[in-house]
DSSP file (Angstrom, degrees, kcal/mol; ACC not computed):
  #  RESIDUE AA STRUCTURE BP1 BP2  ACC     N-H-->O    O-->H-N    N-H-->O    O-->H-N    TCO  KAPPA ALPHA  PHI   PSI    X-CA   Y-CA   Z-CA
    1    1 A M              0   0    0      0, 0.0     0, 0.0     0, 0.0     0, 0.0   0.000 360.0 360.0 360.0 -39.2  173.9  117.9   69.8
    2    2 A L        -     0   0    0      2,-0.1    17,-0.1    21,-0.0    18,-0.0   0.704 360.0-154.6 -93.8 -16.0  174.3  114.8   72.0
    3    3 A G        +     0   0    0      1,-0.2     2,-0.4    16,-0.0    42,-0.0   0.865  19.7 178.9  54.2  48.2  177.4  115.8   73.8
    4    4 A I        -     0   0    0      2,-0.0     2,-0.5     3,-0.0    -1,-0.2  -0.687   9.7-159.7 -83.7 128.8  178.7  112.3   74.6
    5    5 A S    >   -     0   0    0     -2,-0.4     3,-0.7     1,-0.1    10,-0.1  -0.928  21.6-159.7-121.1 129.7  181.9  112.3   76.4
    6    6 A L  T 3  S+     0   0    0     -2,-0.5    -1,-0.1     1,-0.2     6,-0.1   0.684  96.8  58.3 -72.3 -19.0  184.4  109.5   76.7
    7    7 A N  T 3  S+     0   0    0     -3,-0.1    -1,-0.2     2,-0.0     2,-0.1   0.577  81.8 104.7 -91.0 -12.6  185.9  111.1   79.7
    8    8 A N  S <  S-     0   0    0     -3,-0.7     7,-0.1     1,-0.1     4,-0.0  -0.436  73.3-131.3 -70.1 146.2  182.6  111.2   81.8
    9    9 A S  S    S+     0   0    0     -2,-0.1    -1,-0.1     2,-0.0     3,-0.1   0.701  85.1  90.4 -74.6 -19.8  182.4  108.7   84.6
   10   10 A S  S    S-     0   0    0      1,-0.1    -2,-0.1    -5,-0.1    -5,-0.1  -0.531  92.8-100.9 -70.6 139.9  178.9  107.7   83.4
   11   11 A P     >  -     0   0    0      0, 0.0     4,-2.2     0, 0.0     5,-0.2  -0.191  31.0-115.8 -55.5 156.3  178.9  104.8   80.9
   12   12 A I  H  > S+     0   0    0      1,-0.2     4,-2.5     2,-0.2     5,-0.2   0.862 113.0  54.6 -66.2 -36.2  178.4  105.9   77.3
   13   13 A Y  H  > S+     0   0    0      1,-0.2     4,-2.1     2,-0.2    -1,-0.2   0.844 107.6  50.6 -76.8 -29.1  175.1  104.2   76.9
   14   14 A E  H  > S+     0   0    0      2,-0.2     4,-2.3     1,-0.2    -1,-0.2   0.900 108.5  51.5 -75.9 -36.3  173.7  105.9   79.8
   15   15 A Q  H  X S+     0   0    0     -4,-2.2     4,-2.8     2,-0.2    -2,-0.2   0.932 112.7  47.0 -51.3 -48.3  174.9  109.3   78.5
   16   16 A L  H  X S+     0   0    0     -4,-2.5     4,-2.5     2,-0.2     5,-0.2   0.893 111.4  48.9 -68.1 -39.3  173.2  108.5   75.2
   17   17 A T  H  X S+     0   0    0     -4,-2.1     4,-2.6     2,-0.2     5,-0.2   0.934 113.6  48.4 -68.7 -43.2  169.9  107.4   76.8
   18   18 A S  H  X S+     0   0    0     -4,-2.3     4,-3.0     2,-0.2    -2,-0.2   0.931 113.2  46.9 -53.3 -52.3  169.8  110.5   79.0
   19   19 A K  H  X S+     0   0    0     -4,-2.8     4,-3.1    -5,-0.2    -2,-0.2   0.966 114.7  45.1 -60.0 -52.1  170.5  112.8   76.1
   20   20 A I  H  X S+     0   0    0     -4,-2.5     4,-1.9     1,-0.2    -1,-0.2   0.898 114.1  49.5 -66.0 -40.2  167.9  111.2   73.8
   21   21 A E  H  X S+     0   0    0     -4,-2.6     4,-3.4    -5,-0.2     5,-0.2   0.944 111.6  50.9 -54.6 -50.0  165.3  111.2   76.7
   22   22 A Y  H  X S+     0   0    0     -4,-3.0     4,-2.2     1,-0.2     6,-0.3   0.970 108.6  48.9 -48.0 -60.7  166.1  114.8   77.3
   23   23 A L  H  <>S+     0   0    0     -4,-3.1     5,-2.1     1,-0.2     6,-1.8   0.834 113.9  47.4 -58.9 -33.3  165.7  115.8   73.7
   24   24 A V  H ><5S+     0   0    0     -4,-1.9     3,-1.8     4,-0.2    -1,-0.2   0.950 112.0  48.4 -63.9 -56.3  162.2  113.9   73.5
   25   25 A L  H 3<5S+     0   0    0     -4,-3.4    -2,-0.2     1,-0.3    -1,-0.2   0.710 114.9  45.1 -66.3 -16.4  160.9  115.4   76.8
   26   26 A H  T 3<5S-     0   0    0     -4,-2.2    -1,-0.3    -5,-0.2    -2,-0.2   0.261 116.7-110.3-110.2  14.0  161.8  119.0   75.8
   27   27 A G  T < 5S+     0   0    0     -3,-1.8    -3,-0.2     2,-0.2    -4,-0.1   0.593  83.6 123.4  76.1   9.5  160.4  118.7   72.1
   28   28 A L  S   <S+     0   0    0     -5,-2.1     2,-0.5    -6,-0.3    -4,-0.2   0.755  77.1  45.0 -77.5 -21.5  163.8  118.7   70.4
   29   29 A L  S    S-     0   0    0     -6,-1.8    -2,-0.2    -9,-0.1    -1,-0.2  -0.990  95.4-131.0-116.8 124.9  162.9  115.4   68.8
   30   30 A E    >   -     0   0    0     -2,-0.5     3,-2.2     1,-0.1    45,-0.3  -0.326  30.6 -87.9 -70.4 149.3  159.3  115.3   67.4
   31   31 A P  T 3  S+     0   0    0      0, 0.0    46,-0.2     0, 0.0    45,-0.2  -0.377 114.9  10.8 -58.0 140.1  156.8  112.5   68.2
   32   32 A N  T 3  S+     0   0    0     43,-1.7     2,-0.2    44,-0.6    45,-0.1   0.493  92.9 147.7  72.1   0.9  157.1  109.7   65.6
   33   33 A E    <   -     0   0    0     -3,-2.2    42,-3.0    43,-0.2    -1,-0.2  -0.485  52.6-112.7 -70.0 141.9  160.4  111.2   64.3
   34   34 A I  B     -A   74   0A   0     40,-0.2    40,-0.3    -2,-0.2    -1,-0.1  -0.510  25.4-138.4 -72.1 137.9  162.8  108.5   63.1
   35   35 A L        -     0   0    0     38,-3.9    38,-0.3    -2,-0.2     3,-0.1  -0.543  34.2 -90.3 -90.0 161.7  166.1  108.0   65.1
   36   36 A P        -     0   0    0      0, 0.0    -1,-0.1     0, 0.0    37,-0.1  -0.442  52.9 -99.6 -70.5 151.8  169.4  107.5   63.3
   37   37 A S     >  -     0   0    0      1,-0.1     4,-2.9    -3,-0.1     5,-0.3  -0.151  35.8-102.5 -58.5 160.2  170.1  103.8   62.7
   38   38 A V  H  > S+     0   0    0      1,-0.2     4,-2.2     2,-0.2     5,-0.2   0.930 122.7  47.5 -51.9 -50.6  172.4  102.0   65.1
   39   39 A R  H  > S+     0   0    0      2,-0.2     4,-2.4     1,-0.2    -1,-0.2   0.899 112.4  47.4 -61.2 -42.9  175.2  102.2   62.6
   40   40 A E  H  > S+     0   0    0      1,-0.2     4,-2.8     2,-0.2     5,-0.2   0.943 112.3  48.0 -69.8 -44.1  174.8  105.8   61.8
   41   41 A M  H  X S+     0   0    0     -4,-2.9     4,-1.6     2,-0.2    -1,-0.2   0.892 113.1  51.1 -60.7 -37.7  174.5  107.0   65.4
   42   42 A A  H  <>S+     0   0    0     -4,-2.2     5,-2.1    -5,-0.3     4,-0.5   0.929 112.5  44.5 -65.5 -40.5  177.6  104.9   66.1
   43   43 A T  H ><5S+     0   0    0     -4,-2.4     3,-0.6     1,-0.2    -2,-0.2   0.902 112.8  50.7 -67.3 -41.7  179.5  106.4   63.3
   44   44 A N  H 3<5S+     0   0    0     -4,-2.8    -1,-0.2     1,-0.2    -2,-0.2   0.817 119.2  36.7 -65.8 -28.4  178.5  109.9   64.1
   45   45 A L  T 3<5S-     0   0    0     -4,-1.6    -1,-0.2    -5,-0.2    -2,-0.2   0.360 104.5-127.4-104.9   0.5  179.5  109.6   67.8
   46   46 A A  T < 5 +     0   0    0     -3,-0.6     2,-0.3    -4,-0.5    -3,-0.2   0.930  67.5 125.4  50.6  47.0  182.6  107.4   67.1
   47   47 A I  S   <S-     0   0    0     -5,-2.1    -1,-0.2    -6,-0.2    -2,-0.2  -0.899  70.6 -74.3-133.5 165.4  181.4  104.8   69.6
   48   48 A N    >>  -     0   0    0     -2,-0.3     4,-1.3     1,-0.1     3,-0.8  -0.255  35.2-132.0 -52.2 127.6  180.7  100.9   69.4
   49   49 A P  H 3> S+     0   0    0      0, 0.0     4,-2.7     0, 0.0     5,-0.2   0.858 108.2  61.7 -49.1 -37.8  177.5  100.0   67.6
   50   50 A N  H 3> S+     0   0    0      1,-0.2     4,-2.5     2,-0.2     5,-0.2   0.838  98.3  56.0 -61.8 -32.9  176.7   97.7   70.5
   51   51 A T  H <> S+     0   0    0     -3,-0.8     4,-1.6     2,-0.2    -1,-0.2   0.855 109.3  45.6 -63.2 -35.1  176.6  100.7   72.8
   52   52 A V  H  X S+     0   0    0     -4,-1.3     4,-3.4     2,-0.2     5,-0.3   0.939 110.2  53.7 -67.4 -48.3  174.1  102.3   70.6
   53   53 A Q  H  X S+     0   0    0     -4,-2.7     4,-2.6     1,-0.3    -2,-0.2   0.899 110.2  48.2 -57.6 -44.9  172.0   99.1   70.5
   54   54 A K  H  X S+     0   0    0     -4,-2.5     4,-1.9     2,-0.2    -1,-0.3   0.876 111.6  49.2 -67.1 -34.4  172.0   98.9   74.3
   55   55 A A  H  X S+     0   0    0     -4,-1.6     4,-2.7     2,-0.2     5,-0.2   0.983 113.0  46.3 -69.9 -54.9  170.9  102.5   74.6
   56   56 A Y  H  X S+     0   0    0     -4,-3.4     4,-2.6     1,-0.2     5,-0.2   0.909 110.2  54.3 -55.0 -39.5  168.1  102.0   72.1
   57   57 A T  H  X S+     0   0    0     -4,-2.6     4,-1.5    -5,-0.3    -1,-0.2   0.926 112.2  44.2 -62.4 -41.6  166.9   98.8   73.7
   58   58 A Y  H  X S+     0   0    0     -4,-1.9     4,-1.6    -5,-0.2    -1,-0.2   0.887 110.2  54.5 -68.7 -33.6  166.7  100.6   77.1
   59   59 A L  H  <>S+     0   0    0     -4,-2.7     5,-2.7     1,-0.2     6,-0.8   0.906 109.1  49.4 -64.1 -40.3  165.0  103.5   75.5
   60   60 A E  H ><5S+     0   0    0     -4,-2.6     3,-0.7    -5,-0.2    -1,-0.2   0.869 106.7  53.8 -59.3 -40.7  162.4  101.2   74.1
   61   61 A Q  H 3<5S+     0   0    0     -4,-1.5    -1,-0.2     1,-0.2    -2,-0.2   0.813 111.3  46.8 -70.6 -28.8  161.8   99.5   77.4
   62   62 A I  T 3<5S-     0   0    0     -4,-1.6    -1,-0.2    -5,-0.1    -2,-0.2   0.461 117.1-111.0 -91.8   0.4  161.1  103.0   79.0
   63   63 A G  T < 5S+     0   0    0     -3,-0.7    -3,-0.2    -4,-0.4    15,-0.2   0.710  82.4 123.6  82.1  20.8  158.8  104.1   76.3
   64   64 A V  S   <S-     0   0    0     -5,-2.7    12,-2.3     1,-0.2     2,-0.3   0.820  82.9  -1.0 -84.5 -35.3  161.0  106.8   74.8
   65   65 A C  E     -B   75   0A   0     -6,-0.8     2,-0.3    10,-0.3    -2,-0.2  -0.929  63.1-147.5-148.6 169.1  161.0  105.2   71.4
   66   66 A Y  E     -B   74   0A   0      8,-2.7     8,-3.8    -2,-0.3     2,-0.4  -0.978  14.9-130.5-140.5 153.3  159.6  102.2   69.4
   67   67 A S  E     -B   73   0A   0     -2,-0.3     2,-0.5     6,-0.2     6,-0.3  -0.829   7.7-160.7-110.3 146.9  160.8  100.1   66.6
   68   68 A V  E >>  -B   72   0A   0      4,-3.3     3,-2.4    -2,-0.4     4,-2.1  -0.981  35.9-108.7-118.4 124.4  159.1   99.0   63.4
   69   69 A N  T 34 S+     0   0    0     -2,-0.5     4,-0.0     1,-0.3    -2,-0.0  -0.236 100.3   4.1 -54.1 128.5  160.6   96.1   61.7
   70   70 A G  T 34 S+     0   0    0      1,-0.1    -1,-0.3     0, 0.0    -3,-0.0   0.297 126.7  65.4  77.2  -3.1  162.4   97.0   58.5
   71   71 A K  T <4 S-     0   0    0     -3,-2.4     2,-0.3     1,-0.3    -2,-0.2   0.760  95.2-124.9-113.6 -36.1  161.8  100.8   59.0
   72   72 A G  E  <  - B   0  68A   0     -4,-2.1    -4,-3.3   -38,-0.1     2,-0.4  -0.893  38.7 -37.3 132.1-160.2  163.8  101.7   62.1
   73   73 A R  E     - B   0  67A   0    -38,-0.3   -38,-3.9    -2,-0.3     2,-0.3  -0.906  50.7-167.9-109.2 135.6  163.3  103.3   65.6
   74   74 A F  E     -AB  34  66A   0     -8,-3.8    -8,-2.7    -2,-0.4   -40,-0.2  -0.917  28.4-103.3-126.7 146.3  160.9  106.3   66.2
   75   75 A V  E     - B   0  65A   0    -42,-3.0   -43,-1.7    -2,-0.3   -10,-0.3  -0.374  57.5 -88.4 -60.6 141.9  160.3  108.7   69.1
   76   76 A T        -     0   0    0    -12,-2.3   -44,-0.6   -45,-0.2   -43,-0.2  -0.160  24.2-139.1 -48.6 145.9  157.2  107.8   70.9
   77   77 A G  S    S+     0   0    0    -46,-0.2     2,-0.4     1,-0.2     3,-0.2   0.557  95.4  58.6 -79.6 -15.3  154.0  109.3   69.7
   78   78 A D     >  +     0   0    0    -15,-0.2     4,-1.5     1,-0.2    -1,-0.2  -0.658  56.1 159.8-119.8  72.1  152.8  109.9   73.3
   79   79 A V  H  > S+     0   0    0     -2,-0.4     4,-3.7     1,-0.2     5,-0.2   0.824  72.7  60.8 -66.9 -34.1  155.4  112.2   74.8
   80   80 A E  H  > S+     0   0    0      1,-0.2     4,-2.0     2,-0.2    -1,-0.2   0.911 104.2  49.2 -61.9 -41.4  153.0  113.4   77.5
   81   81 A A  H  > S+     0   0    0      2,-0.2     4,-2.0     1,-0.2    -1,-0.2   0.898 110.2  51.0 -57.2 -46.6  152.6  109.9   78.8
   82   82 A L  H  X S+     0   0    0     -4,-1.5     4,-2.6     2,-0.2     5,-0.2   0.949 111.6  47.9 -55.0 -53.8  156.3  109.5   78.8
   83   83 A R  H  X S+     0   0    0     -4,-3.7     4,-2.3     1,-0.2    -2,-0.2   0.831 108.7  52.5 -66.0 -25.8  156.6  112.8   80.8
   84   84 A Q  H  X S+     0   0    0     -4,-2.0     4,-2.5    -5,-0.2    -1,-0.2   0.948 111.4  47.8 -73.2 -43.2  154.0  111.8   83.3
   85   85 A R  H  X S+     0   0    0     -4,-2.0     4,-2.2     2,-0.2    -2,-0.2   0.858 110.7  51.6 -57.4 -38.8  155.9  108.5   84.0
   86   86 A K  H  X S+     0   0    0     -4,-2.6     4,-2.9     2,-0.2     5,-0.2   0.904 108.2  51.0 -65.8 -44.9  159.0  110.2   84.3
   87   87 A I  H  X S+     0   0    0     -4,-2.3     4,-1.6    -5,-0.2    -2,-0.2   0.926 110.5  49.4 -55.3 -44.8  157.5  112.7   86.9
   88   88 A L  H  X S+     0   0    0     -4,-2.5     4,-1.2     2,-0.2    -2,-0.2   0.936 110.4  51.4 -62.3 -44.3  156.2  109.8   88.9
   89   89 A F  H >X S+     0   0    0     -4,-2.2     4,-0.8     1,-0.2     3,-0.7   0.951 113.2  42.9 -48.3 -59.9  159.6  108.1   88.8
   90   90 A E  H 3X S+     0   0    0     -4,-2.9     4,-1.5     1,-0.2    -1,-0.2   0.729 106.6  63.5 -66.9 -21.1  161.4  111.1   90.0
   91   91 A A  H 3X S+     0   0    0     -4,-1.6     4,-2.7    -5,-0.2    -1,-0.2   0.809  93.0  63.9 -69.3 -30.8  158.6  111.8   92.6
   92   92 A S  H <X S+     0   0    0     -4,-1.2     4,-1.7    -3,-0.7    -1,-0.2   0.907 104.4  45.2 -62.9 -39.8  159.5  108.6   94.2
   93   93 A D  H  X S+     0   0    0     -4,-0.8     4,-2.3    -3,-0.2    -1,-0.2   0.924 112.8  51.3 -65.2 -44.8  163.1  110.1   95.0
   94   94 A F  H  X S+     0   0    0     -4,-1.5     4,-2.7     1,-0.2     5,-0.2   0.931 104.7  56.7 -61.7 -45.0  161.4  113.3   96.2
   95   95 A E  H  X S+     0   0    0     -4,-2.7     4,-2.1     1,-0.2    -1,-0.2   0.879 109.4  46.5 -52.5 -46.4  159.1  111.2   98.5
   96   96 A N  H  X S+     0   0    0     -4,-1.7     4,-2.2     2,-0.2    -1,-0.2   0.909 112.4  48.6 -62.7 -44.3  162.3  109.7  100.2
   97   97 A V  H  X S+     0   0    0     -4,-2.3     4,-2.9     2,-0.2    -2,-0.2   0.916 111.6  50.4 -63.7 -42.4  164.0  113.0  100.6
   98   98 A V  H  X S+     0   0    0     -4,-2.7     4,-3.0     1,-0.2     5,-0.2   0.920 111.7  48.2 -58.1 -45.8  160.9  114.6  102.1
   99   99 A K  H  X S+     0   0    0     -4,-2.1     4,-2.8    -5,-0.2    -1,-0.2   0.927 109.9  51.1 -67.7 -41.5  160.6  111.8  104.5
  100  100 A K  H  X S+     0   0    0     -4,-2.2     4,-1.2     1,-0.2    -1,-0.2   0.922 113.6  45.8 -57.3 -44.3  164.2  112.0  105.6
  101  101 A I  H ><>S+     0   0    0     -4,-2.9     5,-1.7     2,-0.2     3,-0.5   0.916 111.5  50.5 -65.4 -43.2  163.9  115.7  106.2
  102  102 A K  H ><5S+     0   0    0     -4,-3.0     3,-2.0     1,-0.2    -1,-0.2   0.905 107.4  54.7 -54.4 -47.6  160.7  115.3  108.0
  103  103 A D  H 3<5S+     0   0    0     -4,-2.8    -1,-0.2     1,-0.3    -2,-0.2   0.740 101.5  59.9 -65.3 -22.9  162.3  112.6  110.2
  104  104 A L  T <<5S-     0   0    0     -4,-1.2    -1,-0.3    -3,-0.5    -2,-0.2   0.387 127.9 -99.3 -78.8   2.3  165.1  115.1  111.1
  105  105 A G  T < 5 +     0   0    0     -3,-2.0    -3,-0.2     1,-0.2    -2,-0.1   0.448  66.5 158.4  95.9   3.0  162.5  117.3  112.5
  106  106 A A      < -     0   0    0     -5,-1.7    -1,-0.2     1,-0.1     2,-0.1  -0.260  41.4-116.6 -61.2 147.3  161.9  119.8  109.7
  107  107 A S     >  -     0   0    0      1,-0.1     4,-1.7     4,-0.0    -1,-0.1  -0.415  16.2-120.5 -83.0 156.7  158.5  121.6  109.7
  108  108 A K  H  > S+     0   0    0      1,-0.2     4,-2.4     2,-0.2     5,-0.2   0.836 118.6  54.4 -68.1 -33.8  155.8  121.2  106.8
  109  109 A E  H  > S+     0   0    0      2,-0.2     4,-2.2     1,-0.2    -1,-0.2   0.848 105.1  49.8 -75.5 -30.0  156.3  125.0  106.4
  110  110 A F  H  > S+     0   0    0      2,-0.2     4,-1.9     1,-0.2     5,-0.2   0.951 112.0  49.3 -65.5 -42.6  160.1  124.7  106.0
  111  111 A L  H  X S+     0   0    0     -4,-1.7     4,-2.1     2,-0.2    -2,-0.2   0.895 112.3  47.2 -64.2 -43.3  159.5  122.0  103.4
  112  112 A I  H  X S+     0   0    0     -4,-2.4     4,-3.0     1,-0.2     5,-0.2   0.939 112.8  49.7 -61.0 -50.9  157.0  124.2  101.5
  113  113 A E  H  X S+     0   0    0     -4,-2.2     4,-1.9     1,-0.2    -1,-0.2   0.832 112.0  47.0 -57.2 -36.2  159.2  127.2  101.6
  114  114 A K  H  X S+     0   0    0     -4,-1.9     4,-2.6     2,-0.2    -1,-0.2   0.875 112.1  50.6 -76.0 -40.6  162.1  125.3  100.3
  115  115 A I  H  X S+     0   0    0     -4,-2.1     4,-3.3    -5,-0.2     5,-0.2   0.992 112.2  47.4 -58.8 -61.2  160.0  123.7   97.5
  116  116 A N  H  X S+     0   0    0     -4,-3.0     4,-2.2     1,-0.2    -2,-0.2   0.858 112.1  49.9 -54.5 -40.2  158.7  127.2   96.5
  117  117 A S  H  X S+     0   0    0     -4,-1.9     4,-2.5    -5,-0.2    -1,-0.2   0.960 113.2  44.8 -65.0 -46.4  162.2  128.6   96.5
  118  118 A L  H  X S+     0   0    0     -4,-2.6     4,-2.0     1,-0.2    -2,-0.2   0.932 113.5  52.3 -60.2 -46.6  163.7  125.7   94.4
  119  119 A Y  H  X S+     0   0    0     -4,-3.3     4,-0.8     1,-0.2    -1,-0.2   0.901 109.3  47.6 -59.0 -45.8  160.7  126.0   92.0
  120  120 A E  H >X S+     0   0    0     -4,-2.2     4,-0.7    -5,-0.2     3,-0.5   0.873 109.3  54.8 -69.6 -38.3  161.1  129.7   91.5
  121  121 A E  H >< S+     0   0    0     -4,-2.5     3,-1.3     1,-0.2    -1,-0.2   0.925 102.5  56.7 -54.6 -41.0  164.9  129.2   90.8
  122  122 A G  H 3< S+     0   0    0     -4,-2.0    -1,-0.2     1,-0.3    -2,-0.2   0.722 100.4  59.4 -67.6 -23.3  164.1  126.8   88.2
  123  123 A E  H <<        0   0    0     -4,-0.8    -1,-0.3    -3,-0.5    -2,-0.2   0.666 360.0 360.0 -74.6 -18.4  161.9  129.5   86.4
  124  124 A K    <<        0   0    0     -3,-1.3    -1,-0.2    -4,-0.7    -2,-0.1   0.446 360.0 360.0 -72.3 360.0  164.8  131.9   86.0
């Protein structure tokens, strides 16, 4: 389910955080669902528990999950707020790309046409 690869150029903790964030944002992990313990996740994925701890700490920092002392870590209860923060974060990259393309002389119409085309491709 998590598809962590030791041969991937991305660090394992980044792969893990990306996969869990994806599962949360796409409803494959339910709000307030408990995540596996650090030890359980490390055993299941055959990775170092410190790697899982690093991933979980980062996920807490960005609001994907929260911890309850003595109970474990849970998926955020407000997935929509997480989704909106993620959209705003990704939009900052989009703004930079639009500015670069505009600076190269592309028209507003070109940009709108390209966005519409990309958006429609994503719906397939």
